[in-house]
C-alpha positions as CSV (number, residue, x, y, z in Angstrom):
1,X,39.1,2.9,-35.4
2,X,36.6,0.8,-37.3
3,X,35.5,3.5,-39.6
4,X,38.5,3.4,-42.0
5,X,38.3,-0.4,-42.3
6,X,34.6,-0.2,-43.1
7,X,35.4,2.3,-45.8
8,X,37.8,-0.1,-47.3
9,X,35.2,-2.9,-47.2
10,X,32.7,-0.7,-48.9
11,X,35.1,0.1,-51.7
12,X,36.1,-3.5,-52.1
13,X,32.5,-4.7,-52.3
14,X,31.6,-1.9,-54.6
15,X,34.3,-2.9,-56.9
16,X,33.0,-6.5,-56.9
17,X,29.5,-5.1,-57.7
18,X,30.9,-3.1,-60.6
19,X,32.7,-6.2,-61.9
20,X,29.6,-8.4,-61.6
21,X,27.5,-5.8,-63.4
22,X,30.1,-5.6,-66.2
23,X,30.0,-9.4,-66.6
24,X,26.3,-9.4,-66.6
25,X,26.2,-6.7,-69.3
26,X,28.6,-8.8,-71.4
27,X,26.6,-11.9,-71.1
28,X,23.4,-10.1,-72.1
29,X,25.1,-8.6,-75.1
30,X,26.4,-12.0,-76.1
31,X,22.9,-13.5,-75.8
32,X,21.5,-10.6,-78.0
33,X,24.1,-11.3,-80.7
34,X,23.3,-15.0,-80.6
35,X,19.6,-14.2,-80.9
36,X,20.1,-11.9,-83.9
37,X,22.7,-14.1,-85.6
38,X,21.6,-15.5,-89.1
39,X,20.5,-19.1,-89.2
40,X,22.8,-21.6,-90.9
41,X,21.7,-24.2,-93.4
42,X,21.7,-26.9,-90.9
43,X,19.6,-27.1,-87.7
44,X,20.9,-23.8,-86.2
45,X,23.7,-25.4,-84.1
46,X,27.2,-24.2,-84.1
47,X,29.1,-26.9,-86.0
48,X,32.7,-27.4,-85.4
49,X,32.5,-26.1,-81.8
50,X,30.3,-28.3,-79.6
51,X,28.4,-30.4,-82.0
52,X,24.9,-30.6,-83.2
53,X,23.4,-31.4,-79.8
54,X,24.4,-27.9,-78.5
55,X,22.6,-25.3,-80.4
56,X,21.2,-21.9,-79.5
57,X,18.8,-23.2,-77.0
58,X,21.7,-24.6,-74.9
59,X,23.6,-21.2,-74.9
60,X,20.3,-19.3,-74.0
61,X,19.8,-21.6,-71.1
62,X,23.4,-21.2,-70.0
63,X,23.1,-17.4,-70.2
64,X,19.9,-17.4,-68.3
65,X,21.5,-19.5,-65.6
66,X,24.5,-17.1,-65.4
67,X,22.2,-14.0,-65.4
68,X,20.2,-15.3,-62.4
69,X,23.4,-16.1,-60.6
70,X,24.8,-12.5,-61.0
71,X,21.4,-11.0,-60.3
72,X,21.4,-12.8,-57.0
73,X,25.0,-11.8,-56.3
74,X,24.2,-8.2,-57.1
75,X,21.2,-8.2,-54.9
76,X,23.3,-9.6,-52.1
77,X,26.0,-6.9,-52.5
78,X,23.4,-4.1,-52.6
79,X,22.0,-5.4,-49.4
80,X,25.3,-5.5,-47.7
81,X,26.2,-2.0,-49.0
82,X,23.0,-0.7,-47.5
83,X,23.8,-2.4,-44.2
84,X,27.3,-0.8,-44.2
85,X,25.9,2.6,-45.0
86,X,23.4,2.4,-42.1
87,X,26.2,1.4,-39.8
88,X,28.4,4.3,-40.9
89,X,25.5,6.7,-40.4
90,X,24.9,5.4,-36.9
91,X,28.7,5.8,-36.2
92,X,28.6,9.4,-37.6
93,X,25.6,10.3,-35.4
94,X,27.5,9.0,-32.4
95,X,30.5,11.2,-33.1
96,X,28.3,14.2,-33.7
97,X,26.5,13.6,-30.4
98,X,29.7,13.3,-28.5
99,X,31.1,16.6,-29.9
100,X,27.8,18.3,-29.0
101,X,28.1,17.1,-25.5
102,X,31.7,18.2,-25.2
103,X,31.2,21.7,-26.6
104,X,27.6,22.4,-27.5
105,X,28.2,26.0,-28.5
106,X,31.2,25.5,-30.8
107,X,29.9,22.4,-32.5
108,X,26.2,23.4,-32.2
109,X,25.6,22.6,-35.9
110,X,22.3,20.8,-35.3
111,X,24.0,17.5,-34.7
112,X,22.0,14.9,-32.9
113,X,22.8,11.4,-31.6
114,X,22.4,8.9,-28.8
115,X,24.5,7.9,-25.8
116,X,26.7,5.0,-26.2
117,X,29.2,3.1,-24.1
118,X,32.1,3.8,-26.5
119,X,31.6,7.5,-26.5
120,X,34.6,8.3,-24.4
121,X,37.0,6.3,-26.6
122,X,35.7,7.9,-29.8
123,X,36.0,11.4,-28.3
124,X,39.5,10.6,-27.1
125,X,40.4,9.4,-30.6
126,X,39.2,12.7,-32.2
127,X,41.2,14.8,-29.7
128,X,44.2,12.5,-30.2
129,X,44.1,13.3,-34.0
130,X,44.1,17.0,-33.2
131,X,47.0,16.6,-30.7
132,X,49.1,14.8,-33.3
133,X,48.3,17.2,-36.1
134,X,50.6,20.2,-37.1
135,X,47.9,22.6,-36.0
136,X,48.8,21.8,-32.4
137,X,52.5,20.9,-32.5
138,X,55.3,21.7,-34.9
139,X,56.6,19.1,-37.3
140,X,60.2,18.5,-38.3
141,X,60.5,18.2,-42.1
142,X,63.4,17.0,-44.1
143,X,63.1,20.0,-46.5
144,X,60.7,22.7,-47.7
145,X,59.2,20.2,-50.1
146,X,57.7,18.3,-47.2
147,X,55.5,21.3,-46.2
148,X,51.8,20.8,-46.8
149,X,50.6,24.1,-48.4
150,X,47.4,25.8,-47.6
151,X,44.6,26.4,-50.2
152,X,43.2,29.9,-50.0
153,X,39.5,30.7,-50.3
154,X,37.0,33.5,-50.0
155,X,33.2,33.3,-49.9
156,X,33.2,33.2,-53.7
157,X,36.4,31.6,-54.9
158,X,39.0,28.9,-54.2
159,X,42.6,29.6,-55.2
160,X,44.1,26.2,-56.1
161,X,47.7,25.1,-55.9
162,X,47.7,21.3,-56.4
163,X,46.2,21.7,-60.0
164,X,49.3,23.6,-61.0
165,X,49.5,24.3,-64.7
166,X,47.0,21.7,-65.8
167,X,43.8,23.3,-64.6
168,X,42.3,26.7,-63.6
169,X,44.3,28.2,-60.8
170,X,41.2,30.0,-59.6
171,X,38.1,28.0,-59.2
172,X,34.7,29.2,-58.2
173,X,33.4,26.4,-55.8
174,X,30.7,25.2,-58.1
175,X,31.2,21.6,-57.0
176,X,28.5,21.0,-54.5
177,X,30.7,19.0,-52.1
178,X,33.3,21.8,-51.9
179,X,30.7,24.5,-51.7
180,X,28.8,22.7,-48.9
181,X,32.1,22.1,-47.0
182,X,33.3,25.7,-47.1
183,X,29.8,27.1,-46.2
184,X,29.7,24.8,-43.2
185,X,33.1,25.9,-42.1
186,X,32.4,29.6,-42.4
187,X,29.1,29.1,-40.4
188,X,30.9,27.1,-37.8
189,X,33.4,29.9,-37.4
190,X,30.6,32.4,-37.0
191,X,29.1,30.2,-34.3
192,X,32.4,30.2,-32.4
193,X,32.6,34.0,-32.6
194,X,29.0,34.9,-31.8
195,X,28.8,32.3,-28.9
196,X,32.1,32.4,-27.2
197,X,33.1,29.9,-24.5
198,X,34.5,30.8,-21.2
199,X,38.0,29.6,-22.4
200,X,37.8,32.2,-25.1
201,X,38.0,35.0,-22.5
202,X,35.6,38.0,-22.0
203,X,34.3,39.6,-25.0
204,X,35.3,43.1,-25.9
205,X,31.8,44.4,-25.3
206,X,30.4,44.6,-21.8
207,X,26.7,43.8,-22.2
208,X,25.5,40.7,-24.2
209,X,23.0,42.9,-26.0
210,X,25.8,45.3,-27.0
211,X,28.0,42.6,-28.4
212,X,28.6,42.8,-32.2
213,X,27.3,39.8,-34.1
214,X,29.2,38.7,-37.2
215,X,27.6,37.4,-40.4
216,X,28.8,35.7,-43.6
217,X,29.5,39.2,-45.1
218,X,32.2,39.7,-42.5
219,X,34.2,36.7,-43.6
220,X,37.4,38.0,-45.2
221,X,39.5,34.9,-46.1
222,X,40.4,31.5,-45.1
223,X,43.0,28.8,-45.6
224,X,42.7,25.1,-45.4
225,X,45.0,22.0,-45.8
226,X,44.5,18.3,-45.3
227,X,47.0,16.0,-43.5
228,X,45.9,12.7,-45.0
229,X,46.3,10.6,-41.8
230,X,45.0,13.2,-39.4
231,X,42.3,15.6,-40.8
232,X,41.7,19.0,-42.3
233,X,42.8,22.3,-40.7
234,X,40.9,25.6,-41.3
235,X,42.1,29.1,-40.5
236,X,39.3,31.7,-40.8
237,X,39.5,35.5,-40.5
238,X,36.5,37.8,-40.0
239,X,36.4,41.6,-39.8
240,X,33.7,44.3,-39.5
241,X,34.0,46.9,-42.2
242,X,34.2,49.8,-39.8
243,X,36.5,48.0,-37.3
244,X,40.2,47.6,-37.0
245,X,40.4,44.2,-35.3
246,X,40.1,40.8,-36.9
247,X,38.6,37.7,-35.4
248,X,40.7,34.5,-36.0
249,X,39.2,31.1,-35.7
250,X,41.0,27.8,-36.1
251,X,38.9,24.7,-36.8
252,X,40.0,21.1,-37.3
253,X,38.0,18.2,-38.9
254,X,39.6,15.0,-37.7
255,X,37.7,12.9,-40.2
256,X,34.7,13.5,-38.1
257,X,32.7,16.6,-36.8
258,X,34.3,20.0,-36.9
259,X,36.1,20.9,-33.6
260,X,37.3,24.2,-32.4
261,X,41.0,24.6,-31.8
262,X,41.4,28.3,-31.1
263,X,39.5,31.6,-31.3
264,X,41.2,34.9,-30.7
265,X,41.0,38.7,-31.5
266,X,43.9,40.1,-33.5
267,X,44.7,43.8,-33.6
268,X,47.2,44.7,-36.4
269,X,46.4,48.4,-36.4
270,X,50.0,49.3,-35.2
271,X,51.9,46.5,-36.9
272,X,54.7,48.0,-39.1
273,X,56.1,46.1,-42.0
274,X,59.6,46.6,-43.2
275,X,59.6,45.8,-46.9
276,X,63.1,44.8,-48.0
277,X,64.0,44.8,-51.7
278,X,67.4,43.6,-52.9
279,X,68.3,45.4,-56.2
280,X,71.0,45.7,-58.9
281,X,70.2,47.7,-62.0
282,X,66.6,47.4,-63.3
283,X,65.8,51.0,-62.7
284,X,62.7,50.9,-64.9
285,X,61.3,48.0,-62.9
286,X,62.1,49.9,-59.7
287,X,60.2,52.9,-61.0
288,X,57.1,50.7,-61.6
289,X,57.6,49.1,-58.2
290,X,57.5,52.5,-56.5
291,X,54.4,53.5,-58.3
292,X,52.6,50.5,-56.8
293,X,54.3,51.2,-53.5
294,X,53.0,54.8,-53.6
295,X,49.4,53.7,-54.3
296,X,49.3,50.8,-51.8
297,X,51.7,51.5,-49.0
298,X,51.7,55.3,-48.7
299,X,48.2,56.2,-49.7
300,X,46.3,53.2,-48.3
301,X,48.2,51.2,-45.7
302,X,50.5,53.9,-44.2
303,X,52.2,51.4,-41.9
304,X,55.3,50.4,-43.8
305,X,59.1,51.1,-44.0
306,X,61.0,50.5,-47.2
307,X,64.5,49.2,-47.2
308,X,66.3,49.1,-50.6
309,X,69.7,47.2,-50.7
310,X,71.5,48.2,-53.9
311,X,74.5,46.3,-55.3
312,X,77.0,48.2,-57.4
313,X,77.3,51.8,-58.6
314,X,75.7,51.6,-62.0
315,X,72.1,52.9,-61.7
316,X,72.5,53.9,-58.0
317,X,71.9,57.6,-58.7
318,X,68.7,56.9,-60.6
319,X,67.4,54.9,-57.6
320,X,68.2,57.7,-55.3
321,X,66.5,60.1,-57.5
322,X,63.3,58.0,-57.7
323,X,63.2,57.6,-53.8
324,X,63.7,61.4,-53.3
325,X,61.1,62.2,-55.8
326,X,58.5,60.0,-54.1
327,X,59.5,61.4,-50.7
328,X,58.9,65.0,-52.0
329,X,55.6,64.3,-53.6
330,X,54.1,62.3,-50.8
331,X,56.0,63.5,-47.8
332,X,57.1,59.8,-47.1
333,X,60.5,59.5,-45.5
334,X,60.2,56.0,-44.0
335,X,62.8,54.5,-46.2
336,X,66.4,53.3,-46.0
337,X,68.8,52.9,-48.9
338,X,71.8,50.5,-48.3
339,X,74.5,50.7,-50.9
340,X,76.9,47.7,-51.4
341,X,79.8,47.8,-53.8
342,X,79.5,44.0,-54.6
343,X,78.0,41.6,-57.0
344,X,74.3,41.1,-56.6
345,X,73.5,38.4,-54.0
346,X,69.8,38.2,-53.0
347,X,70.5,36.4,-49.6
348,X,73.3,38.8,-48.8
349,X,70.9,41.7,-49.6
350,X,68.1,40.4,-47.4
351,X,70.5,39.8,-44.5
352,X,71.9,43.4,-44.8
353,X,68.4,44.8,-45.1
354,X,67.3,43.0,-41.9
355,X,70.4,44.2,-39.9
356,X,69.9,47.8,-41.1
357,X,66.8,48.1,-39.0
358,X,67.8,49.5,-35.6
359,X,64.5,49.9,-33.8
360,X,63.9,46.4,-32.2
361,X,61.4,43.9,-33.3
362,X,59.7,44.3,-36.7
363,X,57.7,42.3,-39.2
364,X,59.6,42.0,-42.4
365,X,58.4,41.3,-46.0
366,X,61.2,40.0,-48.3
367,X,60.1,41.2,-51.7
368,X,61.5,41.3,-55.3
369,X,61.3,44.4,-57.4
370,X,58.9,42.9,-60.0
371,X,56.3,41.7,-57.3
372,X,53.0,43.5,-57.3
373,X,51.0,43.3,-54.1
374,X,47.9,44.9,-52.5
375,X,46.9,46.3,-49.2
376,X,44.9,43.2,-48.4
377,X,48.1,41.2,-48.8
378,X,49.9,43.4,-46.3
379,X,47.1,42.6,-43.8
380,X,47.5,38.9,-44.6
381,X,51.2,39.2,-44.0
382,X,50.4,40.7,-40.5
383,X,47.8,38.1,-39.7
384,X,49.8,35.0,-40.6
385,X,53.2,35.7,-39.0
386,X,53.8,35.5,-35.4
387,X,57.1,35.9,-33.6
388,X,58.7,32.6,-32.5
389,X,55.8,30.6,-33.9
390,X,54.8,31.3,-37.5
391,X,56.4,32.4,-40.7
392,X,54.2,33.2,-43.7
393,X,55.4,32.1,-47.2
394,X,52.8,33.5,-49.7
395,X,52.7,31.7,-53.0
396,X,53.3,34.1,-56.0
397,X,51.2,33.9,-59.1
398,X,53.6,34.4,-61.9
399,X,52.3,36.2,-65.1
400,X,53.4,35.1,-68.5
401,X,55.0,37.6,-70.8
402,X,52.4,40.1,-71.7
403,X,53.9,40.6,-75.2
404,X,52.9,37.0,-75.9
405,X,49.6,36.7,-73.9
406,X,48.3,40.0,-75.5
407,X,50.0,39.6,-78.8
408,X,46.6,40.3,-80.6
409,X,46.4,43.8,-79.1
410,X,48.3,46.9,-80.1
411,X,49.6,47.4,-76.6
412,X,49.3,45.3,-73.4
413,X,46.6,46.4,-70.9
414,X,47.6,48.1,-67.7
415,X,49.2,46.0,-65.0
416,X,46.0,46.1,-62.9
417,X,44.1,44.4,-65.7
418,X,46.7,41.7,-66.3
419,X,46.3,40.5,-62.7
420,X,43.8,37.7,-63.5
421,X,44.2,34.3,-62.1
422,X,43.7,32.1,-65.1
423,X,45.8,29.4,-66.6
424,X,46.2,31.4,-69.8
425,X,47.7,34.3,-68.0
426,X,50.0,32.6,-65.6
427,X,50.6,29.9,-62.9
428,X,51.1,29.5,-59.2
429,X,54.9,29.4,-58.4
430,X,54.5,26.9,-55.6
431,X,58.1,25.7,-56.0
432,X,59.7,29.0,-54.8
433,X,60.2,30.2,-51.3
434,X,61.7,33.7,-52.0
435,X,58.8,35.7,-50.7
436,X,58.3,35.5,-47.0
437,X,56.8,37.5,-44.1
438,X,58.6,36.9,-40.8
439,X,59.8,38.7,-37.7
440,X,63.3,40.1,-37.5
441,X,64.3,38.1,-34.4
442,X,63.2,34.8,-36.1
443,X,65.3,35.6,-39.1
444,X,68.4,36.5,-37.2
445,X,68.0,33.4,-34.9
446,X,67.9,31.1,-37.9
447,X,71.1,32.7,-39.1
448,X,72.9,32.0,-35.7
449,X,71.7,28.5,-35.7
450,X,73.2,27.9,-39.2
451,X,76.5,29.4,-38.1
452,X,76.7,27.2,-35.1
453,X,76.1,24.1,-37.3
454,X,78.8,25.0,-39.7
């Protein structure tokens, strides 16, 4: 509990040091100006200010005295800062040593330290931070704006949200602090996977020598977010190129050493996604959507069902023709067309699309007709949604009008080439919650709760 207070002391003393240095610089500059000032016709004093008896020598002596005073003050502050840094380092070594004792395999990141009498209290504090964080328990929020979003990253890039429109939405982690942090986290996740604890359960391979070891190249993606009063949560996913299973590791940094929260194997090979698209008109956009659906869902993923909820009669026959044409060409028949003779209502369409499924539990992806997604996204949808526990809200990257962005070209480039995460091409639509991956039972349960409240 002393660490945050010491951090405040360091900041306060550092500010005083900076103020002192600024004053010292000002006094030295004033002495230089006085030294270089032209001599007057009199004896070199400053007439009209302090009299003939107080000339340049007086001010030089005064500046010298002030300079010595601030030099002594700066030296004292530097000595105190060095002392505080040493104490912080000692405290950090204690925390690392405690974590290594608690779980040497998980936190075995070459941390060393010494035994102290306060070790139990410090370790208890770290665990209490995890227990209070949202990684362990749910949190009641007043609205969707209270949700702390996750930042997404790979081994090469970080996809930023909080920068919004003002900076690059995709940043290569060139900053050394961010690069070192992510590298440490990925390596910690590998340590958890390659050296499992007893609480993780038996490994899928029988012999230790036959067990597959994971490397940095098997890291697929990760998410992280920081609760300012508790710490940083990391969700990491690893996968072998020739395997179907993912390894999921959850780590937490409670303003101290990294600590393992969970490690599990996730098999999504048989997870079906029901993609629900509410639609009215916009047949050209639907034709483009089906082209992407054919390439990604039918040819690559092959574990999807498409539900189109169409409002009105105008354009309905064209939509039917597009679906039947794709079915004939690809032998894909896992689709449902729901026709409603009503005005377009997206919420109504999603509800009808969810209820049109009659095969029990299923993972649903609520999607708009102008959304472009990849096979990797579908796997992220499967990995980040869990019935009764988790709902996945992907943040959409919204592209600007290609007629404006590519106005200097005769024709805009293909859609695949437009999908570039740059501030000149679009922005993260982090204020929208229309796209979501969630299980059918969770969606229907929320509807019942709302009806009861009414």
